[in-house]
C-alpha positions as CSV (number, residue, x, y, z in Angstrom):
1,X,-7.5,11.7,26.8
2,X,-9.5,8.9,25.4
3,X,-8.6,7.0,22.3
4,X,-10.3,4.4,20.0
5,X,-8.5,2.0,17.7
6,X,-10.4,2.1,14.4
7,X,-7.6,0.2,12.4
8,X,-6.8,-2.9,13.6
9,X,-6.2,-6.4,11.7
10,X,-6.5,-9.8,13.5
11,X,-5.2,-13.1,12.4
12,X,-8.0,-12.8,9.9
13,X,-5.9,-10.6,7.7
14,X,-4.0,-13.2,6.4
15,X,0.2,-12.6,5.9
16,X,-0.4,-9.4,7.3
17,X,-1.5,-9.6,11.1
18,X,-0.7,-12.3,14.0
19,X,-3.2,-10.7,16.8
20,X,-5.8,-12.6,18.4
21,X,-8.9,-11.6,18.5
22,X,-8.9,-12.8,22.4
23,X,-5.8,-10.7,22.9
24,X,-7.1,-7.5,21.0
25,X,-10.2,-7.3,23.6
26,X,-8.2,-8.4,26.4
27,X,-5.4,-5.6,25.5
28,X,-8.1,-2.7,25.0
29,X,-9.8,-3.7,28.4
30,X,-6.8,-3.5,30.2
31,X,-6.1,-0.1,28.8
32,X,-9.6,1.1,30.0
33,X,-10.7,1.9,26.2
34,X,-14.5,1.7,26.1
35,X,-14.9,0.3,22.0
36,X,-12.4,-1.1,19.7
37,X,-12.7,-1.5,16.2
38,X,-11.9,-4.6,13.7
39,X,-10.9,-4.0,9.9
40,X,-9.6,-6.9,8.5
41,X,-8.3,-6.8,4.8
42,X,-11.1,-7.7,2.3
43,X,-12.9,-10.0,5.1
44,X,-15.4,-10.5,7.6
45,X,-14.2,-13.7,9.1
46,X,-13.3,-12.4,12.7
47,X,-16.8,-10.5,12.9
48,X,-18.7,-12.4,15.1
49,X,-16.1,-13.9,17.3
50,X,-14.8,-10.2,17.9
51,X,-18.3,-9.0,18.4
52,X,-19.1,-11.7,21.0
53,X,-15.7,-11.0,22.8
54,X,-16.2,-7.5,22.8
55,X,-20.1,-8.1,24.3
56,X,-18.5,-10.4,27.2
57,X,-15.5,-7.8,28.0
58,X,-18.7,-4.8,28.5
59,X,-16.4,-3.2,25.1
60,X,-18.0,-1.5,22.3
61,X,-17.4,-3.2,19.1
62,X,-16.7,-1.3,15.9
63,X,-17.5,-3.6,12.8
64,X,-15.3,-3.2,9.6
65,X,-12.8,-4.0,7.4
66,X,-10.0,-2.7,5.3
67,X,-11.3,-2.9,1.7
68,X,-9.4,-3.3,-1.6
69,X,-10.8,-0.7,-3.8
70,X,-9.6,-1.5,-7.7
71,X,-8.0,1.1,-9.8
72,X,-10.6,1.0,-11.8
73,X,-13.5,-1.4,-12.5
74,X,-13.6,-4.4,-10.2
75,X,-14.4,-6.1,-13.4
76,X,-11.0,-5.4,-15.1
77,X,-8.1,-8.1,-14.8
78,X,-5.0,-6.0,-16.0
79,X,-1.9,-8.0,-14.9
80,X,0.1,-4.7,-13.8
81,X,-2.5,-2.1,-12.6
82,X,-4.9,-4.7,-10.8
83,X,-2.6,-6.2,-8.9
84,X,-2.0,-3.2,-6.6
85,X,-6.0,-1.9,-5.2
86,X,-6.0,0.8,-2.9
87,X,-7.0,0.5,0.4
88,X,-10.1,2.2,1.8
89,X,-11.3,1.7,5.8
90,X,-15.0,1.3,6.2
91,X,-16.8,1.0,9.6
92,X,-20.8,0.3,10.2
93,X,-22.4,2.8,11.8
94,X,-25.6,0.6,12.3
95,X,-27.4,-2.0,11.0
96,X,-28.0,-0.8,7.5
97,X,-23.9,-0.1,7.4
98,X,-23.5,-3.7,8.4
99,X,-25.7,-5.2,5.9
100,X,-24.1,-2.8,3.3
101,X,-20.4,-4.0,4.5
102,X,-21.5,-7.8,4.0
103,X,-22.5,-7.0,0.4
104,X,-19.4,-5.3,-0.3
105,X,-17.0,-8.1,0.5
106,X,-19.6,-10.5,-1.2
107,X,-19.6,-8.6,-3.9
108,X,-15.8,-8.3,-3.8
109,X,-15.2,-12.2,-3.5
110,X,-17.8,-13.2,-5.9
111,X,-17.1,-10.0,-8.4
112,X,-14.1,-8.4,-7.9
113,X,-11.5,-10.9,-7.5
114,X,-8.5,-10.9,-9.0
115,X,-5.3,-11.5,-6.6
116,X,-7.8,-9.6,-4.0
117,X,-11.1,-9.3,-3.2
118,X,-11.9,-5.8,-5.0
119,X,-14.9,-3.0,-5.0
120,X,-15.0,-0.3,-7.0
121,X,-16.4,3.5,-6.7
122,X,-19.8,2.5,-8.6
123,X,-20.2,-0.7,-6.1
124,X,-19.1,2.3,-3.1
125,X,-21.6,4.7,-4.3
126,X,-24.7,2.5,-4.5
127,X,-24.1,0.6,-1.2
128,X,-22.6,2.9,0.9
129,X,-25.1,4.5,3.7
130,X,-24.6,3.4,7.4
131,X,-20.8,3.3,6.4
132,X,-18.2,5.5,7.7
133,X,-15.0,5.4,5.6
134,X,-11.2,6.2,6.6
135,X,-8.8,7.3,4.3
136,X,-6.4,4.1,5.4
137,X,-3.1,3.4,5.0
138,X,0.0,4.2,2.6
139,X,-1.8,2.3,0.4
140,X,-5.1,4.3,0.1
141,X,-5.1,6.2,-3.0
142,X,-5.0,9.5,-1.4
143,X,-1.7,8.8,0.2
144,X,-0.2,7.3,-2.4
145,X,-0.7,10.3,-4.6
146,X,0.6,12.4,-1.7
147,X,3.5,10.5,-1.4
148,X,4.1,11.0,-4.9
149,X,3.1,15.1,-4.8
150,X,0.5,14.4,-6.9
151,X,-1.6,16.7,-5.0
152,X,-4.1,18.1,-7.3
153,X,-5.2,14.4,-8.1
154,X,-5.1,13.4,-4.5
155,X,-7.9,16.5,-3.9
156,X,-10.3,15.1,-6.5
157,X,-9.9,11.7,-5.1
158,X,-10.6,13.2,-1.5
159,X,-13.6,15.2,-3.2
160,X,-15.2,11.8,-4.7
161,X,-14.6,9.8,-1.8
162,X,-16.2,13.3,0.0
163,X,-19.4,13.0,-2.0
164,X,-20.0,9.0,-2.2
165,X,-19.7,9.2,1.8
166,X,-21.3,12.3,2.4
167,X,-20.1,13.8,6.1
168,X,-18.9,9.9,6.9
169,X,-15.4,10.7,5.4
170,X,-12.2,11.0,7.2
171,X,-8.7,11.4,6.6
172,X,-6.4,9.1,8.2
173,X,-3.3,10.1,10.0
174,X,-0.5,7.5,11.1
175,X,2.6,8.0,12.7
176,X,4.9,4.9,13.0
177,X,7.7,6.8,13.6
178,X,9.0,6.8,10.4
179,X,10.7,9.7,8.6
180,X,8.1,9.8,5.8
181,X,5.4,9.8,8.4
182,X,5.8,13.4,9.4
183,X,5.9,15.0,5.5
184,X,2.7,12.7,4.5
185,X,0.7,14.0,7.7
186,X,1.5,17.6,6.8
187,X,0.5,16.8,3.5
188,X,-2.4,15.2,4.6
189,X,-3.7,17.9,6.8
190,X,-3.3,20.6,4.4
191,X,-5.7,18.8,2.0
192,X,-8.2,18.2,4.7
193,X,-8.3,21.6,5.5
194,X,-8.6,22.6,2.4
195,X,-11.7,20.4,1.4
196,X,-13.2,20.9,5.0
197,X,-12.3,17.4,5.6
198,X,-12.3,15.6,9.3
199,X,-9.4,13.8,10.3
200,X,-8.9,10.9,12.2
201,X,-5.3,9.6,14.0
202,X,-5.2,5.5,14.0
203,X,-2.6,3.0,14.1
204,X,-2.4,0.4,11.5
């Protein structure tokens, strides 16, 4: 069965990953993968280097980012709530998506920076065309709510994101061998079935 990594961090995810882009591409090629994504935290710093390395290795490059989503507005600076933004993975599916991704990351730094570069739902609603969204890791809002057994609230958030990314929003499942992963995946799959949303398996 073919597998493509859609949630990948490189050395440009500061204090979070050590993978070198050249080594990521080399490893994907070694496993005969046909494509590979790059989704660094809040930045696109490695995008050109990644794109060129994939082209040379005859791999399809998927450009993306793991965005930080403000709990409210990107303009607020609450020392408690705004220190812990949610995560959301976005992948460009075409040139329009790439341009919107550039806008989102730029605005995150110039308008939403507070501890981390943040966007908000208003910005996503305006600049989502050409982008596919994944619900991210355990720091995604849906996952945080499910881990706290707030199923109704998680359903509301998933509904909002599915509305913004109409036909382009996936519930992201991750199993890293931790006990809590199994229960979280069960809740995620149940939520996806209720809302008719597709699921995708990734490795953080």
